[in-house]
C-alpha positions as CSV (number, residue, x, y, z in Angstrom):
1,M,16.1,8.7,-25.3
2,A,17.6,10.0,-22.1
3,L,16.4,13.4,-20.9
4,E,18.5,15.7,-18.8
5,N,17.0,16.6,-15.5
6,S,18.0,20.2,-16.0
7,A,15.2,20.5,-18.6
8,F,12.5,20.2,-15.9
9,T,11.6,22.4,-13.0
10,C,12.0,21.1,-9.5
11,L,10.5,22.1,-6.3
12,P,12.2,24.9,-4.4
13,E,14.4,23.7,-1.5
14,S,13.7,24.7,2.0
15,L,14.2,28.3,2.9
16,S,16.9,29.3,5.3
17,L,16.4,32.5,7.1
18,P,18.9,34.2,9.4
19,V,18.2,33.7,13.1
20,S,19.5,36.0,15.6
21,E,21.2,34.3,18.5
22,K,19.6,34.8,21.9
23,V,21.7,36.1,24.8
24,E,21.1,34.2,28.0
25,D,20.2,36.3,31.1
26,P,22.8,35.6,33.7
27,E,20.3,35.9,36.5
28,E,17.3,34.1,35.0
29,K,18.1,30.9,33.0
30,S,15.8,30.6,30.0
31,T,14.4,27.3,28.9
32,E,14.8,25.7,25.5
33,D,11.1,26.1,24.7
34,D,11.2,29.9,24.6
35,P,11.6,30.9,20.9
36,P,14.0,33.7,20.1
37,A,12.8,37.1,19.2
38,G,12.4,37.8,15.5
39,L,12.3,34.1,14.5
40,F,10.3,33.4,11.4
41,N,8.3,30.2,11.3
42,V,8.4,28.6,7.9
43,S,5.3,26.5,7.3
44,E,4.0,24.7,4.2
45,E,0.4,24.6,3.4
46,L,-0.9,23.1,0.1
47,G,2.4,23.5,-1.5
48,H,2.9,27.2,-0.7
49,V,5.5,28.5,1.7
50,V,4.0,30.9,4.3
51,T,6.3,32.9,6.6
52,T,4.8,34.3,9.7
53,E,6.6,36.3,12.3
54,T,5.8,35.3,15.9
55,A,6.3,37.7,18.8
56,S,8.6,36.4,21.5
57,P,6.9,36.0,24.9
58,P,7.8,38.6,27.5
59,K,10.7,37.7,29.6
60,P,10.2,37.4,33.3
61,P,11.7,40.2,35.3
62,A,15.2,39.6,36.5
63,N,14.5,40.5,40.2
64,N,13.7,37.8,42.6
65,S,11.1,39.9,44.4
66,R,8.1,38.6,42.3
67,S,4.9,37.6,43.9
68,F,3.9,33.9,44.3
69,Q,1.1,34.4,41.8
70,D,3.5,35.7,39.1
71,K,5.8,32.8,39.6
72,M,3.0,30.3,39.3
73,A,1.7,32.0,36.1
74,A,5.1,31.9,34.6
75,R,5.5,28.2,35.3
76,E,2.1,27.5,33.9
77,A,2.9,29.4,30.8
78,Q,6.2,27.5,30.3
79,A,4.4,24.2,30.9
80,N,1.7,25.0,28.3
81,Q,4.3,26.1,25.8
82,H,6.2,22.8,26.3
83,R,3.0,20.9,25.9
84,K,2.2,22.7,22.6
85,K,5.7,22.0,21.3
86,V,5.4,18.2,22.1
87,Q,1.9,18.0,20.7
88,G,2.8,20.1,17.6
89,A,5.5,17.7,16.5
90,G,3.0,15.7,14.6
91,Q,1.0,18.8,13.4
92,E,1.4,20.9,10.3
93,R,1.3,24.7,10.3
94,G,-1.7,26.3,8.8
95,K,-2.5,29.8,7.7
96,F,-1.0,32.6,9.7
97,G,1.3,30.1,11.5
98,W,-1.4,28.5,13.7
99,G,-0.9,24.9,14.4
100,R,-3.5,22.4,13.3
101,S,-3.8,18.6,13.6
102,R,-3.3,16.8,10.3
103,R,-6.2,14.6,9.4
104,K,-5.0,11.0,9.2
105,R,-6.6,8.9,6.5
106,Q,-8.4,5.8,7.7
107,R,-6.9,2.7,6.1
108,Y,-9.0,0.5,4.0
109,V,-6.5,-2.4,4.3
110,E,-4.0,-2.5,7.2
111,K,-0.3,-3.0,6.6
112,N,-0.6,-6.6,7.9
113,G,-3.4,-7.3,5.3
114,R,-6.4,-7.1,7.6
115,C,-9.4,-5.4,5.9
116,N,-10.6,-2.6,8.1
117,V,-14.3,-3.1,7.3
118,Q,-17.1,-4.0,9.8
119,H,-20.5,-5.1,8.7
120,G,-23.5,-3.8,10.7
121,N,-27.3,-3.8,10.7
122,M,-27.4,-7.1,8.9
123,R,-31.0,-8.4,9.2
124,E,-30.5,-11.7,7.2
125,T,-28.3,-13.4,9.8
126,Y,-30.0,-16.7,9.2
127,R,-27.7,-17.1,6.2
128,Y,-24.8,-17.8,8.6
129,L,-26.7,-20.9,9.9
130,T,-27.2,-22.2,6.4
131,D,-23.5,-22.5,6.1
132,I,-22.6,-23.5,9.6
133,F,-19.4,-25.2,8.6
134,T,-17.9,-22.1,7.1
135,T,-19.2,-20.0,10.0
136,L,-17.4,-22.2,12.5
137,V,-14.2,-22.1,10.5
138,D,-14.3,-18.3,10.3
139,L,-14.6,-18.0,14.1
140,N,-11.6,-16.9,16.0
141,W,-9.7,-19.5,18.0
142,R,-11.3,-18.7,21.3
143,C,-14.8,-19.2,20.0
144,S,-13.8,-22.2,18.0
145,L,-12.3,-24.0,21.1
146,F,-15.4,-23.0,23.1
147,V,-17.7,-24.5,20.5
148,F,-15.5,-27.6,20.2
149,V,-15.7,-28.3,24.0
150,M,-19.4,-27.5,24.3
151,A,-20.4,-29.7,21.3
152,Y,-19.0,-32.8,23.2
153,A,-20.0,-31.7,26.7
154,V,-23.6,-31.1,25.6
155,T,-24.0,-34.4,23.8
156,W,-22.5,-36.3,26.8
157,L,-24.8,-34.6,29.2
158,F,-27.8,-35.0,27.0
159,F,-27.5,-38.8,26.6
160,G,-26.3,-39.2,30.2
161,A,-29.6,-37.6,31.3
162,I,-31.6,-40.0,29.1
163,W,-29.8,-43.0,30.5
164,Y,-30.5,-41.8,34.0
165,L,-34.2,-41.2,33.1
166,I,-34.5,-44.8,31.7
167,A,-33.0,-46.3,34.9
168,Y,-35.2,-44.1,37.0
169,C,-38.4,-45.0,35.0
170,R,-37.7,-48.8,35.0
171,G,-37.0,-48.8,38.8
172,D,-33.4,-49.8,38.5
173,L,-32.4,-47.3,41.1
174,D,-34.8,-48.9,43.6
175,H,-33.4,-52.4,43.1
176,L,-29.7,-51.7,43.5
177,E,-29.2,-54.3,46.1
178,D,-31.5,-56.9,44.5
179,E,-29.5,-59.6,42.8
180,N,-32.5,-61.0,41.1
181,W,-33.3,-57.8,39.3
182,T,-31.9,-57.3,35.8
183,P,-31.3,-53.5,35.1
184,C,-31.1,-51.9,31.7
185,V,-27.4,-51.0,32.3
186,N,-25.4,-52.7,35.0
187,N,-23.7,-50.6,37.7
188,V,-25.7,-47.4,37.0
189,N,-26.6,-46.2,40.4
190,G,-27.0,-42.4,39.8
191,F,-26.6,-39.5,37.4
192,I,-22.8,-39.6,37.6
193,S,-22.6,-43.2,36.7
194,A,-25.1,-42.5,33.8
195,F,-23.0,-39.7,32.6
196,L,-19.9,-41.9,32.6
197,F,-21.7,-44.6,30.7
198,S,-22.7,-41.9,28.1
199,I,-19.0,-40.9,27.6
200,E,-17.9,-44.5,27.3
201,T,-20.5,-45.2,24.7
202,E,-19.9,-42.1,22.5
203,T,-16.2,-42.3,22.6
204,T,-16.2,-46.1,22.2
205,I,-13.9,-46.6,25.3
206,G,-15.9,-49.4,26.8
207,Y,-14.2,-50.2,30.2
208,G,-16.5,-53.2,30.7
209,H,-17.8,-52.2,34.2
210,R,-21.0,-50.7,32.9
211,V,-22.7,-52.8,30.3
212,I,-26.1,-52.7,28.7
213,T,-28.3,-55.8,29.1
214,D,-30.6,-57.6,26.6
215,Q,-33.6,-57.0,28.8
216,C,-33.9,-53.3,27.7
217,P,-34.9,-52.8,24.1
218,V,-35.3,-49.0,24.7
219,G,-31.7,-48.9,25.8
220,T,-30.6,-50.7,22.7
221,M,-32.2,-48.2,20.4
222,L,-30.7,-45.3,22.4
223,L,-27.3,-47.0,22.2
224,L,-27.5,-47.1,18.4
225,L,-28.7,-43.5,18.2
226,Q,-25.9,-42.2,20.4
227,A,-23.2,-44.1,18.5
228,I,-24.4,-42.6,15.2
229,L,-24.8,-39.1,16.5
230,G,-21.4,-39.3,18.2
231,S,-19.7,-40.3,15.0
232,M,-21.3,-37.3,13.2
233,V,-20.2,-34.9,16.0
234,N,-16.7,-36.3,15.8
235,A,-16.5,-35.9,12.0
236,F,-18.0,-32.4,12.1
237,M,-15.9,-31.0,14.9
238,V,-12.6,-32.7,13.9
239,G,-13.1,-31.5,10.3
240,C,-13.7,-27.9,11.4
241,M,-10.5,-28.0,13.6
242,F,-8.4,-29.6,10.8
243,V,-9.5,-27.0,8.2
244,K,-8.9,-24.2,10.7
245,I,-5.4,-25.5,11.6
246,S,-4.5,-26.1,7.9
247,Q,-5.6,-22.7,6.7
248,P,-2.7,-20.8,4.9
249,N,-3.3,-17.5,6.7
250,K,-0.1,-17.9,8.7
251,R,1.7,-18.6,5.5
252,A,1.0,-15.0,4.4
253,E,3.0,-13.8,7.5
254,T,6.2,-14.8,5.7
255,L,5.3,-12.8,2.6
256,V,6.6,-9.3,3.3
257,F,6.1,-6.0,1.5
258,S,8.2,-2.9,1.6
259,R,7.2,-0.2,4.1
260,N,7.2,2.4,1.3
261,A,6.5,2.6,-2.3
262,V,8.8,4.8,-4.6
263,I,8.4,6.8,-7.8
264,S,11.4,7.3,-10.0
265,L,12.7,7.0,-13.5
266,R,13.1,3.6,-15.1
267,D,14.1,3.5,-18.8
268,D,13.2,7.2,-19.0
269,R,9.7,6.6,-17.8
270,L,8.2,7.4,-14.4
271,C,7.3,4.2,-12.6
272,L,5.6,3.4,-9.3
273,M,7.5,0.6,-7.5
274,F,7.3,-1.5,-4.4
275,R,9.2,-4.6,-3.2
276,V,7.8,-8.0,-2.3
277,G,9.7,-11.0,-0.8
278,D,9.2,-14.5,0.6
279,L,11.1,-15.4,3.8
280,R,10.6,-19.2,3.5
281,S,12.6,-21.6,1.5
282,S,9.4,-23.3,0.2
283,H,8.1,-21.3,-2.7
284,I,4.7,-19.9,-3.7
285,V,3.6,-21.7,-6.8
286,G,1.9,-19.6,-9.5
287,A,2.4,-16.3,-7.7
288,N,0.3,-13.5,-9.1
289,M,0.4,-9.8,-8.2
290,R,-2.5,-7.2,-8.4
291,A,-2.8,-3.6,-7.3
292,K,-5.8,-1.4,-6.7
293,L,-6.1,2.4,-6.1
294,I,-8.7,3.3,-3.4
295,K,-9.7,6.9,-3.8
296,S,-12.9,9.0,-3.5
297,K,-14.5,9.9,-6.8
298,Q,-17.4,12.0,-8.0
299,T,-18.9,11.2,-11.3
300,Q,-20.0,13.6,-14.0
301,E,-23.6,13.1,-12.9
302,G,-22.8,14.2,-9.4
303,E,-22.7,10.7,-7.7
304,F,-20.1,10.5,-4.9
305,I,-18.2,7.2,-4.6
306,P,-16.4,7.2,-1.3
307,L,-14.1,4.1,-2.0
308,D,-13.8,3.8,-5.7
309,Q,-11.4,1.0,-6.8
310,T,-9.3,1.6,-9.9
311,D,-7.0,-1.1,-11.3
312,I,-3.3,-0.4,-11.4
313,S,-1.6,-2.4,-14.1
314,V,1.6,-4.2,-12.9
315,G,2.2,-6.2,-16.1
316,F,-1.1,-8.0,-16.8
317,E,-0.9,-7.3,-20.5
318,T,2.7,-8.5,-20.8
319,G,2.5,-11.3,-18.2
320,D,4.9,-9.6,-15.8
321,D,2.3,-9.9,-13.0
322,R,3.1,-13.7,-12.8
323,L,6.1,-13.9,-10.5
324,F,8.8,-16.4,-9.9
325,L,9.2,-15.5,-6.2
326,V,12.5,-17.1,-5.3
327,S,14.2,-13.9,-4.3
328,P,12.8,-10.4,-3.5
329,L,11.4,-8.7,-6.5
330,V,10.6,-5.0,-7.3
331,I,7.1,-4.7,-8.8
332,S,6.9,-1.8,-11.2
333,H,3.9,0.1,-12.5
334,E,4.6,2.2,-15.6
335,I,2.8,5.6,-15.3
336,D,1.4,6.0,-18.8
337,A,-1.7,7.6,-20.3
338,R,-3.9,4.7,-18.8
339,S,-2.4,5.1,-15.3
340,P,-4.4,7.0,-12.7
341,F,-1.1,8.8,-11.8
342,W,-0.7,10.3,-15.3
343,D,-1.2,13.9,-14.3
344,M,0.2,13.6,-10.8
345,S,3.4,15.6,-10.0
346,Q,5.5,15.7,-6.9
347,A,3.7,18.8,-5.5
348,Q,0.3,17.2,-6.2
349,L,1.3,13.9,-4.6
350,E,1.8,15.7,-1.3
351,K,-1.8,17.0,-1.4
352,E,-3.5,13.8,-2.6
353,D,-5.5,11.4,-0.4
354,F,-5.5,7.9,-1.7
355,E,-4.5,4.4,-0.8
356,I,-2.8,1.7,-2.9
357,V,-3.7,-1.9,-2.0
358,V,-1.4,-4.6,-3.3
359,I,-2.4,-8.3,-3.4
360,L,-0.2,-11.3,-3.8
361,E,-1.9,-14.6,-4.5
362,G,-0.4,-18.0,-5.0
363,M,-0.5,-21.7,-4.0
364,V,1.4,-23.0,-1.0
365,E,3.9,-25.6,-2.3
366,A,3.7,-27.7,0.9
367,T,-0.1,-28.0,1.2
368,G,-1.4,-27.0,-2.3
369,M,-3.8,-24.5,-0.7
370,T,-4.3,-21.0,-2.1
371,C,-2.7,-18.2,-0.1
372,Q,-3.2,-14.5,-0.3
373,A,-1.1,-11.7,1.2
374,R,-2.2,-8.0,1.3
375,S,-0.7,-4.7,2.2
376,S,-1.4,-1.0,1.5
377,Y,0.4,2.3,0.9
378,L,-1.0,5.7,1.8
379,A,-0.1,8.9,-0.1
380,E,2.5,9.9,2.5
381,E,4.1,6.4,2.2
382,V,4.9,7.0,-1.5
383,L,8.4,8.5,-1.8
384,W,9.1,10.6,-4.9
385,G,12.6,10.4,-6.3
386,H,13.7,7.3,-4.4
387,R,14.9,3.9,-5.5
388,F,15.2,0.6,-3.6
389,S,18.7,-0.4,-2.5
390,P,20.1,-3.6,-4.0
391,M,20.1,-6.6,-1.6
392,M,21.5,-9.5,-3.7
393,S,25.1,-10.4,-4.1
394,L,27.0,-13.3,-5.6
395,A,28.7,-15.5,-3.0
396,E,30.7,-18.7,-3.5
397,G,28.3,-20.9,-5.5
398,F,25.1,-19.2,-4.6
399,F,23.3,-15.8,-4.5
400,D,23.2,-14.2,-1.1
401,V,20.1,-12.0,-0.2
402,D,20.6,-9.4,2.5
403,Y,17.1,-8.8,4.0
404,S,18.5,-5.9,6.2
405,A,18.2,-3.7,3.1
406,F,14.7,-4.9,2.2
407,H,13.0,-1.6,3.2
408,H,16.0,0.7,2.5
409,T,15.7,3.3,-0.3
410,F,18.0,6.1,-1.5
411,E,17.4,9.4,-3.4
412,V,18.0,9.7,-7.1
413,D,17.6,12.5,-9.6
414,T,14.0,12.5,-10.7
415,P,12.0,15.3,-12.4
416,S,9.3,16.8,-10.2
417,C,6.8,17.2,-13.0
418,S,4.1,14.7,-13.9
419,A,4.4,11.8,-16.4
420,H,2.2,13.7,-18.8
421,E,4.4,16.8,-18.7
422,L,7.4,14.6,-19.0
423,S,6.0,13.0,-22.2
424,L,5.1,16.4,-23.6
425,A,8.7,17.7,-23.0
426,A,10.1,14.6,-24.7
427,A,7.8,15.1,-27.7
428,R,8.9,18.7,-28.0
429,L,12.6,17.6,-27.8
430,D,12.0,15.0,-30.5
431,A,10.2,17.5,-32.7
432,H,13.1,20.1,-32.3
433,L,15.6,17.4,-33.2
434,Y,13.5,16.4,-36.3
435,W,13.4,19.9,-37.6
436,S,17.0,20.5,-36.9
437,I,17.9,17.4,-39.0
438,S,15.7,18.6,-41.8
439,S,17.3,22.0,-41.8
440,R,20.8,20.5,-42.1
441,L,19.6,18.4,-45.0
442,D,18.3,21.4,-46.8
443,E,21.5,23.3,-46.2
444,E,23.5,20.5,-47.8
445,K,21.1,20.3,-50.7
446,W,21.2,24.0,-51.6
447,E,24.9,24.5,-50.8
448,G,26.0,21.8,-53.2
449,P,27.9,22.6,-56.5
450,S,25.0,21.7,-58.7
451,L,23.6,25.2,-58.6
452,N,26.8,27.1,-58.7
453,N,28.7,25.2,-61.5
454,Q,26.0,24.7,-64.1
455,P,27.5,25.2,-67.6
456,G,26.1,28.1,-69.7
457,K,24.6,30.0,-66.8
458,E,25.9,32.8,-64.7
459,T,24.9,33.0,-61.0
460,H,25.1,35.9,-58.8
461,T,25.7,35.5,-55.1
462,Q,24.7,37.8,-52.5
463,P,25.7,37.9,-48.9
464,T,24.2,35.9,-46.1
465,I,20.8,37.1,-44.9
466,G,19.9,36.9,-41.3
467,K,23.2,35.0,-40.3
468,E,26.2,35.9,-38.3
469,E,29.7,35.9,-39.5
470,G,31.3,32.5,-39.5
471,G,28.0,30.7,-39.9
472,P,26.7,28.8,-42.9
473,T,25.9,30.8,-46.1
474,F,22.9,30.3,-48.4
475,T,23.1,30.7,-52.2
476,V,20.1,32.1,-53.9
477,G,19.2,32.9,-57.5
478,G,19.7,36.0,-59.6
479,V,16.7,37.8,-58.2
480,T,17.5,39.6,-55.0
481,E,15.5,38.3,-52.0
482,T,13.9,40.6,-49.5
483,Q,14.7,40.5,-45.8
484,D,11.2,39.4,-44.8
485,Q,11.2,36.5,-47.2
486,S,14.6,35.3,-46.1
487,G,13.6,35.5,-42.4
488,Q,10.4,33.5,-43.0
489,G,12.3,30.9,-44.9
490,E,14.8,30.5,-42.1
491,Q,12.0,30.1,-39.6
492,N,10.3,27.4,-41.6
493,G,13.6,25.5,-41.9
494,S,13.9,25.9,-45.6
495,I,15.3,28.3,-48.3
496,T,12.9,30.7,-50.0
497,T,13.7,31.3,-53.6
498,D,12.0,33.3,-56.3
499,Q,9.6,31.7,-58.9
500,S,12.0,32.7,-61.7
501,E,14.7,30.7,-60.1
502,S,12.5,27.7,-59.8
503,E,11.6,28.0,-63.5
504,A,15.3,28.3,-64.4
């Protein structure tokens, strides 16, 4: 049942006070930063309007015979006043009109989805080494590339040094010109050549210039060991890089959320709504939406929970949280008795300090990997009495989506009271309508001809009690009713008759 907005009280609009125009001095030109005399500053603190009268600064004398110190003091005063005006643009006015900086809430989740949490004083850091693969995958690209390069460089240098040590211990470096000497590795005449042979062995290049001989069993064992370890290093590092490249984190960049959330009526119920869309043509399979309210809480036992998480239902019971994200959708949370916003009105919303975290999960159609996109809305990013603009139109043979209106909202008539007060008002309206219908039925029952036209009985009528002229009249029995009884009967929505009439 639709409710008229006139039945609810709204917030007072901004006050407009008369401001006297300032007459410019023809000799001394005033700056725009000087406030006119008698100007009232209208500030708002905790929902109350406070008016304070500020005294206008004294005007500089009109004569040009001022001292140098007076001119410098006047310039410094104007500069300080201009600086206060620029800095005070993002400040709210406190008590007695003094400006104060508004405390900005620290986000738990940034707008781009990054969680603003840092872990410190962790003593069990060895747990990172037990899962070295995930640790390497979680590193940023700079560190990952550094580890990738160093893994190959260290193994090449390590085995190159061993090959050089074998050649040095066997005396191959002392018989370089001896044709009758059989070295362990042909054409290894220093560390550089040993290092090149290590690279050729591990990468299986095999140029054929440096070859191991059958007169070196130690070299044969080292060749097998390097080939096995080289394959393991290749598999490990290439696997890390492949997983890091194929991570669906960048897929979440094309999942966009609206800059603001809105609260307005939908089917005569207050709803919290935000918009989500996918910029790619490939879809998210099995998209699922969740929402959390992050707010400080103190339990009944006195325990303080700084970041308490409360679930916000976006259709889990009805299955509306499972999305078919082909076009942008407006996600709606109905503010009912189970909602954390049940007792929150428009005036209270401006004083609250909370954060709404929205999470979209799904599987990437191209790769089959799970993707998650996150965003958040602070209390000042929730617009009361707004609605999202439509962005879809029907073109020739297809539906056209205009993403230029994705973040656009417009104002609509919305009661400023809370959803709890709105439901109480609707219940009172329903109760009033119910009793009105019952009274009409009683009127039709008692005004019928059955009581007036009964054969063998004479009825005496008396004028209407407690009714104006032209209104409906009530017929009572032969016993005259008193004024108090008739008034009480009308208040109860029924007709009071005497016991003798009921017996008759």
